[in-house]
C-alpha positions in Angstrom: 0.0 0.0 0.0 1.3 3.5 -1.0 0.9 5.9 2.0 2.8 8.8 0.5 0.7 9.3 -2.6 1.8 10.8 -5.9 4.6 13.2 -5.8 7.1 14.8 -8.2 10.8 15.6 -7.4 12.0 19.0 -8.7 15.4 20.6 -8.4 15.8 23.3 -5.7 15.7 26.7 -7.6 19.2 28.4 -7.7 17.7 31.7 -6.5 16.3 29.9 -3.4 19.7 28.4 -2.7 21.2 32.0 -2.8 18.6 33.2 -0.4 19.2 30.3 2.0 23.0 31.0 1.9 22.4 34.7 2.5 20.2 34.1 5.6 22.7 31.6 7.0 25.6 34.1 6.6 23.4 36.8 8.3 22.9 34.6 11.3 26.6 34.3 11.8 27.3 38.0 11.9 27.0 40.4 14.8 24.3 43.0 14.5 24.5 46.5 15.9 21.4 48.6 16.4 21.4 52.3 16.5 19.0 55.1 17.4 19.0 58.5 15.8 17.2 61.7 16.7 15.9 64.1 14.0 14.3 67.5 14.2 11.0 67.2 12.3 9.8 70.7 13.0 10.0 71.9 9.4 8.5 68.6 8.1 5.5 68.9 10.4 5.1 72.5 9.2 5.0 71.3 5.6 2.5 68.6 6.5 0.3 71.1 8.3 0.4 73.6 5.4 -0.4 70.8 2.9 -3.4 69.8 4.9 -4.7 73.4 5.1 -4.2 73.9 1.4 -5.6 70.6 0.1 -7.5 69.0 3.0 -5.4 65.8 2.4 -3.9 64.2 5.6 -0.4 62.8 5.2 2.2 61.5 7.6 5.9 60.8 7.6 5.3 57.2 6.8 2.4 57.1 4.4 -0.4 59.0 2.8 -3.9 58.6 4.3 -6.8 57.8 2.0 
């Protein structure tokens, strides 16, 4: 009795191999995280003026529908 069923063997795509290799290398490296501080006063002013002019609400990360 065949419990596995029908299957087909396919070669592992080369691109997938490259991705796997890249991830494995990334796990072996040390990572450093950083924090930066930015003055967004002018940016917030531009956003406010844009909303007053067009009524459209936007943010630093995305446009609002």
